Each structure stands twice: as structure tokens, then as C-alpha cells.
TORLODO-902304 format. One record per residue: residue in one letter; x, z, y negated of N, C-alpha, C, O, CB in turn. Coordinates in steps of 0.1 Angstrom, whole numbers, padded with zeros to 4 digits. Glycine has a CB too. Example, Ala and Ser with C-alpha at 12.3 -4.5 7.8 and 13.67 -1.06 7.14 Angstrom:
2
rest	n.X	n.Z	n.Y	ca.X	ca.Z	ca.Y	c.X	c.Z	c.Y	o.X	o.Z	o.Y	cb.X	cb.Z	cb.Y
a	0132	0078	0057	0123	0078	0045	0132	0078	0033	0142	0085	0033	0113	0090	0045
s	0128	0071	0022	0137	0071	0011	0129	0079	0000	0134	0080	-0011	0141	0057	0006
***
This chain:
231
rest	n.X	n.Z	n.Y	ca.X	ca.Z	ca.Y	c.X	c.Z	c.Y	o.X	o.Z	o.Y	cb.X	cb.Z	cb.Y
m	0025	-0224	0160	0018	-0222	0147	0023	-0208	0141	0025	-0207	0129	0003	-0221	0148
l	0025	-0198	0150	0029	-0185	0145	0044	-0184	0144	0050	-0173	0140	0023	-0174	0153
h	0052	-0194	0149	0066	-0193	0149	0072	-0193	0135	0068	-0201	0127	0072	-0205	0158
v	0081	-0184	0132	0088	-0184	0119	0099	-0195	0119	0109	-0193	0125	0094	-0170	0116
t	0096	-0205	0111	0106	-0216	0111	0117	-0213	0101	0116	-0203	0093	0099	-0229	0107
r	0127	-0222	0100	0138	-0220	0091	0133	-0220	0076	0137	-0212	0068	0149	-0230	0093
d	0124	-0230	0073	0118	-0230	0060	0111	-0218	0056	0112	-0213	0045	0109	-0243	0058
s	0103	-0212	0066	0095	-0200	0062	0104	-0188	0060	0101	-0180	0052	0085	-0197	0074
l	0115	-0188	0067	0125	-0177	0065	0131	-0178	0051	0133	-0168	0045	0135	-0177	0076
w	0134	-0190	0047	0139	-0192	0034	0129	-0188	0023	0133	-0182	0013	0144	-0207	0032
l	0117	-0192	0025	0106	-0188	0016	0104	-0173	0016	0101	-0167	0005	0093	-0196	0018
l	0106	-0167	0027	0105	-0152	0028	0116	-0146	0019	0113	-0136	0012	0105	-0147	0042
h	0128	-0152	0020	0139	-0147	0012	0135	-0148	-0003	0138	-0140	-0011	0152	-0154	0015
v	0129	-0160	-0006	0125	-0162	-0020	0115	-0152	-0025	0115	-0146	-0036	0119	-0176	-0022
t	0105	-0149	-0016	0095	-0139	-0019	0101	-0125	-0021	0097	-0118	-0031	0084	-0138	-0008
q	0110	-0121	-0013	0117	-0109	-0014	0125	-0108	-0027	0126	-0098	-0034	0126	-0106	-0002
s	0131	-0120	-0030	0139	-0120	-0043	0130	-0118	-0055	0134	-0111	-0064	0146	-0134	-0044
a	0118	-0124	-0054	0109	-0122	-0065	0105	-0108	-0067	0104	-0103	-0078	0097	-0131	-0064
k	0102	-0102	-0055	0098	-0087	-0056	0109	-0079	-0061	0107	-0070	-0069	0094	-0083	-0042
r	0122	-0081	-0057	0133	-0073	-0061	0136	-0075	-0076	0139	-0066	-0083	0145	-0076	-0053
c	0134	-0088	-0081	0136	-0091	-0095	0126	-0083	-0103	0129	-0077	-0114	0135	-0106	-0098
n	0113	-0083	-0098	0103	-0075	-0106	0106	-0061	-0106	0105	-0054	-0116	0089	-0078	-0099
a	0110	-0055	-0094	0114	-0041	-0094	0126	-0038	-0102	0126	-0028	-0109	0116	-0037	-0079
w	0136	-0047	-0103	0147	-0045	-0111	0144	-0045	-0126	0148	-0036	-0133	0158	-0056	-0108
q	0135	-0054	-0130	0130	-0054	-0144	0123	-0042	-0147	0124	-0036	-0158	0122	-0067	-0146
k	0114	-0037	-0138	0105	-0026	-0141	0112	-0013	-0140	0110	-0004	-0149	0093	-0027	-0132
e	0120	-0011	-0130	0126	0003	-0128	0139	0004	-0134	0143	0016	-0138	0126	0005	-0113
e	0147	-0006	-0134	0161	-0005	-0139	0162	-0007	-0154	0166	0001	-0162	0170	-0014	-0131
v	0159	-0020	-0158	0160	-0024	-0172	0151	-0015	-0181	0156	-0010	-0191	0157	-0038	-0174
e	0138	-0015	-0177	0129	-0008	-0186	0131	0007	-0185	0128	0015	-0194	0114	-0011	-0182
g	0138	0012	-0174	0140	0026	-0173	0152	0032	-0181	0152	0044	-0184	0143	0029	-0159
i	0161	0023	-0185	0173	0028	-0192	0173	0024	-0207	0181	0028	-0215	0186	0022	-0186
l	0163	0016	-0211	0161	0012	-0225	0152	0021	-0233	0142	0027	-0227	0157	-0002	-0226
a	0154	0023	-0245	0145	0030	-0254	0132	0022	-0255	0132	0010	-0255	0151	0032	-0268
p	0120	0029	-0255	0107	0021	-0256	0106	0011	-0267	0099	0001	-0266	0096	0031	-0257
c	0113	0014	-0278	0112	0005	-0289	0118	-0009	-0286	0113	-0019	-0292	0118	0011	-0302
y	0128	-0009	-0278	0134	-0022	-0274	0125	-0031	-0266	0127	-0043	-0266	0147	-0019	-0267
l	0116	-0025	-0259	0107	-0032	-0250	0097	-0040	-0258	0091	-0050	-0253	0100	-0023	-0241
e	0095	-0037	-0271	0086	-0044	-0280	0092	-0053	-0290	0085	-0059	-0298	0077	-0034	-0287
r	0105	-0054	-0289	0112	-0063	-0298	0113	-0078	-0292	0114	-0080	-0280	0127	-0058	-0301
k	0111	-0087	-0301	0111	-0101	-0297	0125	-0108	-0300	0132	-0104	-0309	0100	-0109	-0304
n	0128	-0118	-0292	0141	-0125	-0295	0139	-0136	-0305	0128	-0137	-0311	0146	-0131	-0281
n	0149	-0145	-0306	0148	-0155	-0316	0137	-0165	-0313	0132	-0172	-0322	0161	-0163	-0317
d	0133	-0166	-0301	0122	-0175	-0297	0108	-0169	-0297	0098	-0175	-0294	0124	-0181	-0283
g	0108	-0156	-0302	0095	-0149	-0303	0090	-0144	-0290	0077	-0142	-0289	0085	-0158	-0309
l	0098	-0141	-0281	0094	-0137	-0268	0098	-0122	-0266	0109	-0118	-0269	0100	-0145	-0256
l	0089	-0114	-0260	0092	-0101	-0256	0101	-0101	-0243	0102	-0111	-0236	0079	-0093	-0253
p	0108	-0090	-0240	0117	-0090	-0228	0109	-0093	-0216	0114	-0101	-0207	0123	-0076	-0227
r	0097	-0088	-0214	0089	-0091	-0202	0085	-0105	-0202	0086	-0111	-0191	0077	-0082	-0202
e	0082	-0111	-0213	0078	-0125	-0213	0090	-0134	-0210	0088	-0144	-0203	0072	-0129	-0227
l	0102	-0131	-0215	0114	-0138	-0212	0117	-0138	-0197	0121	-0148	-0191	0125	-0134	-0221
f	0116	-0126	-0192	0118	-0124	-0177	0109	-0133	-0169	0113	-0139	-0159	0117	-0109	-0173
t	0096	-0133	-0173	0086	-0140	-0165	0089	-0155	-0166	0088	-0163	-0157	0072	-0138	-0171
q	0093	-0160	-0178	0096	-0174	-0180	0108	-0178	-0172	0108	-0189	-0167	0098	-0176	-0195
d	0118	-0170	-0171	0130	-0174	-0164	0128	-0174	-0149	0136	-0180	-0142	0141	-0164	-0168
h	0118	-0167	-0144	0116	-0165	-0130	0103	-0172	-0125	0098	-0169	-0114	0116	-0151	-0126
k	0098	-0181	-0133	0085	-0187	-0129	0086	-0196	-0117	0077	-0197	-0109	0080	-0195	-0141
d	0098	-0202	-0115	0100	-0211	-0103	0100	-0202	-0091	0095	-0206	-0080	0113	-0219	-0104
l	0107	-0190	-0092	0108	-0181	-0081	0094	-0176	-0077	0091	-0174	-0065	0117	-0169	-0084
m	0086	-0173	-0087	0072	-0168	-0084	0064	-0179	-0078	0055	-0176	-0069	0066	-0163	-0097
s	0065	-0191	-0082	0058	-0202	-0076	0061	-0204	-0062	0052	-0206	-0053	0060	-0215	-0084
a	0074	-0204	-0058	0078	-0205	-0044	0073	-0194	-0036	0069	-0196	-0025	0093	-0206	-0043
s	0073	-0182	-0041	0068	-0170	-0034	0053	-0171	-0032	0048	-0168	-0021	0071	-0157	-0042
e	0045	-0176	-0042	0031	-0178	-0040	0028	-0188	-0030	0019	-0186	-0022	0025	-0182	-0054
k	0036	-0199	-0030	0033	-0209	-0020	0036	-0204	-0005	0028	-0207	0004	0043	-0221	-0022
w	0046	-0196	-0004	0049	-0191	0010	0038	-0181	0014	0034	-0182	0026	0063	-0184	0010
m	0034	-0173	0005	0023	-0163	0008	0010	-0171	0013	0004	-0167	0023	0020	-0154	-0004
k	0007	-0181	0005	-0006	-0188	0008	-0005	-0196	0021	-0014	-0196	0029	-0009	-0198	-0003
d	0007	-0202	0024	0009	-0209	0036	0008	-0200	0048	0002	-0203	0058	0022	-0217	0036
t	0015	-0189	0047	0015	-0179	0058	0001	-0174	0061	-0003	-0173	0072	0025	-0168	0055
a	-0006	-0170	0050	-0019	-0165	0052	-0029	-0175	0058	-0037	-0172	0066	-0024	-0160	0038
s	-0027	-0187	0053	-0036	-0198	0058	-0034	-0200	0073	-0044	-0201	0081	-0034	-0211	0051
h	-0022	-0201	0078	-0019	-0203	0092	-0024	-0192	0100	-0030	-0194	0111	-0004	-0206	0094
c	-0021	-0180	0096	-0026	-0168	0104	-0041	-0167	0104	-0047	-0162	0113	-0019	-0155	0098
m	-0047	-0171	0093	-0061	-0170	0091	-0068	-0179	0102	-0079	-0175	0107	-0066	-0174	0077
v	-0062	-0190	0104	-0068	-0200	0115	-0068	-0193	0128	-0077	-0194	0136	-0060	-0213	0115
v	-0056	-0186	0132	-0055	-0180	0144	-0065	-0168	0145	-0071	-0166	0156	-0041	-0175	0146
s	-0067	-0160	0135	-0076	-0149	0135	-0090	-0154	0137	-0098	-0148	0145	-0075	-0141	0122
a	-0094	-0165	0130	-0107	-0170	0132	-0110	-0175	0146	-0121	-0174	0151	-0110	-0182	0122
l	-0099	-0181	0152	-0101	-0187	0165	-0103	-0175	0175	-0111	-0176	0184	-0088	-0195	0169
i	-0095	-0165	0174	-0096	-0153	0183	-0110	-0147	0181	-0116	-0143	0191	-0085	-0143	0180
a	-0114	-0145	0169	-0127	-0139	0166	-0139	-0147	0173	-0148	-0141	0178	-0130	-0138	0151
t	-0137	-0160	0172	-0147	-0169	0178	-0148	-0167	0194	-0158	-0167	0200	-0145	-0184	0175
i	-0136	-0167	0199	-0134	-0166	0214	-0140	-0153	0219	-0148	-0153	0228	-0120	-0167	0218
v	-0136	-0142	0213	-0140	-0129	0218	-0155	-0126	0215	-0161	-0119	0223	-0131	-0117	0212
f	-0160	-0132	0205	-0174	-0130	0202	-0183	-0137	0212	-0193	-0132	0217	-0178	-0136	0188
a	-0178	-0149	0216	-0185	-0157	0226	-0184	-0150	0240	-0193	-0150	0248	-0180	-0171	0227
a	-0172	-0144	0243	-0170	-0137	0255	-0179	-0125	0257	-0182	-0121	0268	-0155	-0133	0257
a	-0183	-0119	0246	-0191	-0107	0246	-0205	-0110	0252	-0212	-0101	0258	-0193	-0101	0232
f	-0210	-0122	0251	-0223	-0126	0256	-0222	-0134	0268	-0233	-0139	0274	-0230	-0134	0245
t	-0210	-0137	0273	-0209	-0144	0286	-0200	-0135	0295	-0189	-0139	0299	-0202	-0158	0284
t	-0206	-0124	0298	-0198	-0114	0306	-0195	-0119	0320	-0203	-0126	0326	-0206	-0101	0307
p	-0184	-0114	0326	-0181	-0118	0340	-0191	-0114	0349	-0195	-0102	0350	-0167	-0113	0344
g	-0196	-0123	0358	-0206	-0120	0368	-0220	-0122	0363	-0230	-0123	0371	-0205	-0105	0372
g	-0222	-0124	0350	-0235	-0127	0344	-0244	-0115	0343	-0240	-0103	0344	-0242	-0137	0352
y	-0257	-0117	0342	-0267	-0107	0340	-0277	-0107	0351	-0280	-0118	0357	-0274	-0108	0326
k	-0284	-0096	0354	-0295	-0095	0363	-0307	-0102	0357	-0311	-0098	0346	-0298	-0081	0368
q	-0313	-0111	0364	-0324	-0118	0358	-0337	-0110	0356	-0344	-0112	0346	-0328	-0130	0368
d	-0339	-0099	0363	-0351	-0091	0362	-0349	-0081	0350	-0359	-0078	0344	-0354	-0084	0375
t	-0337	-0076	0348	-0335	-0065	0338	-0326	-0070	0326	-0327	-0064	0315	-0329	-0053	0344
g	-0318	-0080	0328	-0309	-0085	0317	-0297	-0076	0316	-0289	-0078	0307	-0317	-0085	0304
v	-0295	-0067	0325	-0283	-0058	0325	-0272	-0065	0332	-0274	-0072	0342	-0286	-0045	0332
p	-0259	-0064	0327	-0248	-0070	0334	-0247	-0066	0349	-0249	-0055	0352	-0235	-0067	0327
v	-0243	-0076	0357	-0243	-0073	0371	-0232	-0062	0375	-0235	-0054	0383	-0239	-0086	0379
f	-0221	-0063	0368	-0210	-0053	0371	-0209	-0042	0361	-0198	-0038	0357	-0196	-0061	0372
l	-0220	-0038	0356	-0220	-0028	0345	-0213	-0015	0349	-0207	-0009	0340	-0235	-0025	0341
h	-0214	-0011	0361	-0209	0002	0365	-0195	0001	0370	-0189	0011	0375	-0218	0008	0375
r	-0188	-0010	0370	-0174	-0011	0374	-0165	-0008	0362	-0168	-0012	0351	-0171	-0026	0379
k	-0155	0000	0365	-0145	0004	0355	-0139	-0007	0348	-0137	-0007	0336	-0135	0013	0361
a	-0136	-0018	0355	-0129	-0029	0350	-0138	-0036	0339	-0134	-0042	0329	-0125	-0039	0360
f	-0151	-0036	0342	-0161	-0042	0332	-0161	-0034	0319	-0162	-0039	0309	-0175	-0043	0338
i	-0160	-0020	0320	-0160	-0012	0308	-0148	-0015	0300	-0148	-0016	0288	-0161	0003	0312
v	-0136	-0017	0307	-0124	-0020	0300	-0125	-0034	0293	-0121	-0035	0282	-0112	-0021	0310
f	-0132	-0043	0300	-0134	-0056	0294	-0142	-0055	0281	-0139	-0061	0271	-0141	-0066	0304
a	-0153	-0048	0282	-0162	-0047	0271	-0156	-0040	0259	-0157	-0045	0247	-0175	-0039	0275
i	-0149	-0029	0261	-0142	-0022	0250	-0131	-0030	0244	-0130	-0031	0232	-0137	-0008	0255
s	-0122	-0036	0252	-0111	-0044	0247	-0116	-0056	0239	-0110	-0060	0230	-0102	-0048	0258
d	-0127	-0062	0244	-0133	-0074	0237	-0138	-0070	0223	-0136	-0077	0214	-0144	-0080	0246
a	-0144	-0058	0223	-0149	-0054	0210	-0138	-0050	0200	-0138	-0053	0188	-0158	-0042	0211
i	-0127	-0044	0206	-0116	-0040	0197	-0109	-0053	0192	-0105	-0054	0180	-0106	-0032	0206
s	-0108	-0063	0201	-0101	-0076	0196	-0109	-0082	0185	-0103	-0087	0176	-0100	-0085	0208
l	-0122	-0082	0186	-0131	-0088	0176	-0129	-0080	0162	-0128	-0086	0152	-0146	-0088	0180
i	-0129	-0067	0163	-0127	-0059	0151	-0114	-0061	0144	-0114	-0063	0132	-0129	-0044	0155
f	-0103	-0062	0152	-0090	-0064	0146	-0089	-0078	0141	-0082	-0081	0131	-0079	-0061	0156
a	-0095	-0088	0148	-0094	-0102	0143	-0101	-0104	0130	-0096	-0110	0121	-0100	-0111	0154
i	-0113	-0097	0128	-0120	-0098	0116	-0113	-0091	0105	-0112	-0095	0093	-0134	-0093	0117
s	-0106	-0080	0108	-0098	-0072	0098	-0087	-0080	0093	-0084	-0081	0081	-0093	-0059	0105
s	-0080	-0087	0102	-0068	-0095	0098	-0074	-0107	0090	-0067	-0112	0081	-0060	-0100	0110
l	-0085	-0112	0094	-0091	-0124	0086	-0094	-0120	0072	-0091	-0127	0063	-0104	-0128	0093
l	-0099	-0108	0070	-0102	-0103	0056	-0089	-0100	0048	-0088	-0103	0036	-0110	-0090	0057
m	-0078	-0095	0055	-0065	-0093	0048	-0060	-0106	0043	-0055	-0107	0032	-0055	-0086	0058
f	-0060	-0116	0052	-0054	-0129	0048	-0063	-0136	0037	-0058	-0143	0029	-0053	-0139	0060
l	-0076	-0134	0038	-0085	-0139	0028	-0082	-0133	0014	-0083	-0139	0004	-0100	-0137	0031
y	-0079	-0120	0015	-0075	-0113	0002	-0063	-0119	-0004	-0062	-0121	-0016	-0073	-0098	0005
i	-0053	-0122	0005	-0040	-0128	0000	-0043	-0141	-0006	-0038	-0145	-0017	-0030	-0130	0012
l	-0052	-0150	0000	-0055	-0163	-0006	-0062	-0162	-0019	-0060	-0171	-0027	-0063	-0171	0004
t	-0070	-0152	-0021	-0078	-0151	-0033	-0072	-0141	-0043	-0078	-0138	-0053	-0092	-0146	-0030
s	-0059	-0137	-0041	-0053	-0128	-0050	-0049	-0135	-0063	-0049	-0148	-0064	-0040	-0122	-0044
r	-0047	-0127	-0074	-0043	-0133	-0087	-0029	-0138	-0087	-0025	-0146	-0095	-0045	-0122	-0098
y	-0020	-0132	-0078	-0006	-0135	-0078	0001	-0132	-0091	0009	-0140	-0096	-0004	-0150	-0074
a	-0003	-0121	-0096	0004	-0116	-0108	0017	-0110	-0103	0019	-0107	-0092	-0004	-0105	-0116
e	0026	-0107	-0113	0040	-0102	-0109	0039	-0089	-0102	0046	-0087	-0092	0048	-0101	-0122
e	0030	-0080	-0107	0029	-0067	-0101	0024	-0067	-0087	0026	-0058	-0079	0021	-0058	-0109
d	0016	-0078	-0083	0011	-0079	-0070	0021	-0081	-0059	0019	-0077	-0048	0001	-0091	-0069
f	0033	-0087	-0063	0043	-0089	-0054	0051	-0076	-0050	0059	-0076	-0041	0053	-0099	-0059
l	0049	-0066	-0058	0057	-0053	-0056	0052	-0046	-0044	0060	-0043	-0035	0056	-0044	-0068
e	0039	-0044	-0042	0034	-0037	-0031	0021	-0043	-0025	0019	-0043	-0013	0031	-0022	-0035
s	0012	-0047	-0034	-0002	-0051	-0030	-0001	-0062	-0019	-0007	-0061	-0008	-0010	-0056	-0042
l	0005	-0074	-0023	0006	-0085	-0014	0014	-0082	-0001	0009	-0085	0010	0011	-0097	-0021
p	0026	-0076	-0002	0033	-0073	0010	0026	-0064	0020	0026	-0066	0032	0046	-0067	0007
k	0019	-0054	0014	0011	-0045	0023	0000	-0052	0030	-0003	-0050	0041	0006	-0033	0014
k	-0007	-0060	0022	-0018	-0068	0028	-0013	-0077	0039	-0020	-0079	0050	-0026	-0076	0018
l	-0001	-0083	0037	0005	-0092	0047	0008	-0084	0060	0006	-0089	0071	0017	-0099	0042
m	0014	-0072	0058	0018	-0064	0070	0005	-0060	0077	0005	-0060	0090	0026	-0052	0065
r	-0005	-0056	0070	-0017	-0051	0077	-0024	-0063	0084	-0029	-0062	0095	-0027	-0045	0067
g	-0023	-0075	0078	-0029	-0087	0084	-0022	-0090	0097	-0028	-0093	0107	-0029	-0098	0075
l	-0008	-0090	0097	0000	-0094	0108	-0002	-0083	0119	-0003	-0087	0131	0014	-0095	0104
a	-0002	-0071	0116	-0004	-0060	0126	-0018	-0061	0132	-0019	-0059	0144	-0002	-0046	0119
s	-0028	-0063	0124	-0042	-0065	0130	-0043	-0077	0139	-0049	-0076	0149	-0052	-0066	0118
l	-0036	-0088	0135	-0036	-0100	0143	-0029	-0097	0156	-0034	-0102	0167	-0029	-0111	0136
f	-0018	-0090	0156	-0011	-0087	0169	-0020	-0078	0178	-0021	-0081	0190	0002	-0079	0166
l	-0026	-0068	0172	-0035	-0059	0180	-0047	-0067	0186	-0051	-0064	0197	-0040	-0047	0172
s	-0052	-0076	0178	-0063	-0084	0183	-0059	-0093	0195	-0067	-0095	0205	-0069	-0093	0172
i	-0047	-0098	0194	-0042	-0106	0206	-0040	-0098	0218	-0043	-0102	0229	-0028	-0113	0202
v	-0034	-0086	0216	-0032	-0076	0227	-0046	-0073	0234	-0047	-0073	0246	-0025	-0064	0223
a	-0055	-0069	0226	-0069	-0065	0231	-0075	-0077	0238	-0082	-0076	0248	-0078	-0060	0220
m	-0073	-0089	0232	-0080	-0101	0238	-0074	-0104	0252	-0081	-0107	0262	-0077	-0113	0229
m	-0061	-0102	0254	-0054	-0105	0267	-0058	-0094	0277	-0059	-0096	0289	-0039	-0105	0265
v	-0060	-0081	0272	-0065	-0071	0280	-0079	-0074	0286	-0082	-0072	0297	-0065	-0057	0273
a	-0088	-0079	0277	-0101	-0083	0281	-0101	-0094	0291	-0108	-0095	0301	-0110	-0086	0269
f	-0092	-0104	0288	-0090	-0115	0297	-0086	-0110	0311	-0091	-0115	0321	-0080	-0125	0292
s	-0076	-0101	0312	-0071	-0097	0324	-0082	-0088	0331	-0084	-0089	0344	-0059	-0088	0323
a	-0089	-0080	0324	-0099	-0071	0330	-0111	-0079	0336	-0116	-0075	0346	-0105	-0062	0319
s	-0114	-0091	0331	-0124	-0099	0336	-0121	-0103	0350	-0130	-0105	0359	-0127	-0111	0327
f	-0108	-0105	0353	-0105	-0109	0367	-0105	-0098	0377	-0108	-0099	0388	-0091	-0116	0367
f	-0102	-0085	0371	-0104	-0074	0380	-0119	-0071	0383	-0122	-0065	0394	-0098	-0061	0373
v	-0128	-0076	0375	-0142	-0074	0377	-0146	-0084	0389	-0154	-0080	0397	-0150	-0077	0365
l	-0141	-0096	0388	-0145	-0107	0397	-0138	-0106	0411	-0144	-0110	0421	-0144	-0120	0391
y	-0126	-0102	0411	-0118	-0103	0423	-0114	-0089	0428	-0109	-0081	0420	-0105	-0111	0421
h	-0117	-0086	0440	-0114	-0073	0446	-0112	-0074	0461	-0113	-0085	0466	-0125	-0063	0443
n	-0111	-0063	0468	-0108	-0063	0482	-0096	-0071	0486	-0085	-0068	0481	-0120	-0068	0490
n	-0097	-0082	0493	-0086	-0090	0498	-0080	-0099	0487	-0069	-0104	0489	-0090	-0098	0510
l	-0086	-0100	0476	-0081	-0109	0466	-0077	-0101	0454	-0075	-0106	0443	-0092	-0119	0461
i	-0074	-0088	0456	-0070	-0080	0444	-0056	-0084	0438	-0053	-0081	0427	-0069	-0065	0449
w	-0048	-0092	0446	-0035	-0096	0441	-0037	-0107	0430	-0028	-0108	0422	-0027	-0102	0452
v	-0048	-0114	0430	-0051	-0124	0420	-0051	-0119	0405	-0043	-0124	0397	-0064	-0131	0423
p	-0059	-0108	0402	-0058	-0103	0388	-0045	-0098	0384	-0041	-0098	0373	-0069	-0093	0387
y	-0037	-0092	0394	-0024	-0087	0391	-0014	-0098	0386	-0007	-0097	0377	-0018	-0079	0402
v	-0015	-0109	0393	-0007	-0121	0390	-0011	-0126	0376	-0002	-0129	0368	-0008	-0132	0400
i	-0024	-0127	0374	-0029	-0132	0361	-0025	-0123	0350	-0022	-0128	0339	-0044	-0134	0362
t	-0026	-0110	0352	-0022	-0100	0342	-0008	-0102	0338	-0004	-0101	0326	-0025	-0086	0346
t	0001	-0104	0347	0015	-0106	0345	0017	-0118	0335	0025	-0117	0326	0023	-0108	0358
f	0011	-0129	0338	0012	-0141	0330	0005	-0139	0316	0009	-0145	0306	0007	-0153	0337
a	-0006	-0131	0316	-0013	-0129	0304	-0005	-0122	0294	-0008	-0122	0282	-0026	-0122	0307
s	0005	-0114	0298	0014	-0107	0289	0023	-0116	0281	0029	-0111	0271	0021	-0096	0296
l	0026	-0128	0286	0035	-0137	0279	0032	-0140	0265	0041	-0139	0256	0036	-0150	0287
p	0019	-0144	0262	0016	-0146	0248	0018	-0134	0238	0023	-0136	0227	0001	-0150	0246
v	0016	-0122	0244	0018	-0110	0236	0033	-0109	0233	0037	-0106	0222	0013	-0098	0243
i	0041	-0111	0243	0056	-0110	0242	0061	-0120	0232	0070	-0117	0224	0063	-0111	0255
l	0056	-0132	0233	0061	-0143	0225	0058	-0140	0210	0066	-0142	0201	0055	-0156	0229
y	0045	-0136	0208	0041	-0133	0194	0050	-0121	0188	0055	-0122	0177	0026	-0129	0193
a	0052	-0111	0196	0060	-0100	0192	0074	-0104	0189	0080	-0099	0179	0060	-0088	0202
r	0079	-0112	0197	0093	-0117	0195	0095	-0126	0183	0105	-0124	0176	0098	-0125	0208
h	0085	-0134	0180	0086	-0144	0169	0083	-0138	0156	0087	-0142	0145	0078	-0156	0172
e	0074	-0128	0156	0069	-0122	0144	0075	-0109	0140	0073	-0104	0128	0054	-0121	0144
h	0081	-0102	0149	0086	-0089	0145	0097	-0089	0134	0097	-0080	0126	0092	-0081	0157
g	0105	-0100	0134	0114	-0101	0123	0108	-0103	0109	0112	-0097	0100	0123	-0113	0126
l	0097	-0111	0109	0090	-0112	0096	0084	-0099	0092	0085	-0095	0080	0079	-0123	0098
l	0078	-0092	0101	0072	-0079	0098	0082	-0069	0093	0079	-0062	0083	0064	-0073	0110
i	0093	-0068	0100	0104	-0059	0096	0109	-0063	0082	0112	-0054	0074	0115	-0059	0106
d	0111	-0075	0079	0117	-0080	0066	0107	-0076	0055	0112	-0071	0044	0119	-0095	0066
v	0094	-0078	0057	0084	-0075	0047	0084	-0060	0045	0083	-0055	0033	0071	-0080	0051
y	0085	-0052	0056	0085	-0038	0054	0097	-0033	0047	0096	-0024	0038	0085	-0031	0068
n	0109	-0038	0050	0121	-0034	0043	0120	-0037	0028	0125	-0030	0020	0133	-0040	0050
s	0115	-0049	0025	0114	-0054	0012	0104	-0045	0004	0106	-0043	-0008	0110	-0068	0011
t	0094	-0040	0010	0084	-0033	0003	0087	-0018	0001	0085	-0013	-0010	0071	-0034	0011
y	0093	-0012	0011	0096	0002	0010	0110	0006	0008	0113	0015	0000	0091	0009	0023
r	0119	-0001	0015	0133	0004	0015	0141	-0002	0003	0152	0003	0000	0140	0000	0028
s	0136	-0013	-0003	0143	-0019	-0014	0143	-0010	-0026	0151	-0012	-0035	0136	-0032	-0018
k	0134	0000	-0026	0133	0009	-0038	0146	0018	-0038	0150	0023	-0049	0121	0018	-0037
d	0153	0019	-0027	0164	0028	-0027	0176	0022	-0034	0186	0029	-0037	0168	0031	-0012
i	0176	0009	-0037	0187	0003	-0044	0188	0008	-0058	0198	0005	-0065	0187	-0012	-0043
f	0177	0014	-0063	0177	0018	-0077	0180	0033	-0078	0177	0039	-0088	0163	0015	-0083
k	0185	0039	-0067	0188	0054	-0068	0203	0055	-0065	0208	0048	-0056	0179	0061	-0057
p	0210	0064	-0072	0204	0073	-0083	0202	0065	-0096	0208	0054	-0098	0213	0084	-0085
k	0194	0070	-0104	0191	0064	-0117	0203	0064	-0126	0211	0073	-0127	0179	0071	-0124
k	0204	0053	-0134	0215	0052	-0143	0212	0060	-0155	0200	0063	-0158	0217	0037	-0147
p	0222	0065	-0163	0219	0073	-0175	0212	0065	-0185	0214	0052	-0186	0232	0078	-0181
m	0203	0071	-0193	0196	0065	-0204	0205	0060	-0215	0215	0066	-0217	0185	0074	-0209
l	0201	0050	-0222	0209	0045	-0233	0204	0051	-0247	0208	0046	-0257	0208	0030	-0234
y	0195	0061	-0246	0190	0067	-0258	0188	0081	-0256	0184	0089	-0265	0177	0060	-0263
***
């Protein structure tokens, strides 16, 4: 579900193209023209900005579709993680003492690690859920593609990654709580395999995150140095 397919990479390129076109229109064209030219209409009665929007409406539609699809898929994963770690918070390893209701392994260090990492995973999962919800409910105006939407996407992906890491830490810590003495090798083996989902996610999604980052921050450098004004 989180794998970046060939189609999603193409749509990412489309989204970046839409952003760069908007930046080119805003920073390059509008930056070298006299303000009076920006208010002049062509033979069809369109302002320069309106003509630009009309010529790139297909590009904007493709970018909006990719953003919504990506946010929807990641939102499902975030909701699933939030559900799992929330339930795990009330089904602690070892259970509770019947007379006091206190967790049986409350004073074990591994249990403290489990509790903290489970809470961190829930916080980041909900944070990513809110970021992706913001993307789905955005206006998708032209200016939103410049910084607002890419930044929300980066924050959502980063929060989702951290929630996965914290969830796997909690998962591994639960085995350190239950297995000790002669069975201490069991949690070490499980922890090794538990790192695989984190590695897979990082491997499959780091390219997407880097591309969005470069498109948001480094693409501004293509407009430097500024061209001389025409007035």
C-alpha cells in the first residue's frame, strides 16, 4: 500500500511540474514585467494569470488527484496504527493485578519503554492522520501547491514513519517484558525481525519524501539570480 508505484512517481512529477509552473509564473514572469501589464487582458478578455490557469488546468487536476490518492492511502495506514496502539495501551503485557488494577510488570524497565513508545506511536499516528485529512479537505488553489500542500505531505509522511518506528519499539519491548532469564534470546530475535517493516518503509518512501522536499525548497534556486526588469 505504501509502495511508490510507477504511476505514483509519474503523478509526483506532474505535481512538481504544477508547482514549478506556478513558481515560474509568480516569481519569474510577474517579477520582470511592469505591474500595469499584469492587469491587461488579451483578445479573449483574459488576464495573464487567468490565461496561465486555463492553460494548466489539466496539470492542476492531475496534481490534485495524486495528492488525494496519496493522502487517502496513507490515512488508512495511520488510522490502522492508531487503532492498534490505542488498544495495546489497555492490554498491557502481563495484564493487571486483580486487587489493585496496577500492571503486573509496572516496575520493569522494558514495560516503561513499552508504555512510552506506545504513547509516542499513538501521538504521531494521530498527527499524520490530521495532516492527511488537511490535504483531503484543502481548496487545492494554485498557491496551495507552492508550499502549503507539499509541507503538509512531508509532515504527514514523517509523522507516519515515526509512528511506525515507535509501534515496532513497543512491540519489541513487550517481549522483553514477558521473556527473561533463559529465554532472553527470544525478544532479541523478534526485535531483529521487527526492524524489517521500518527498513522497508524507509526504503520505499524516502525517495518520495526527498522529491517533495527538493520540489518545495530547492526549486526556488532555479530563479536565482533574478533577471533584469523590463521597465
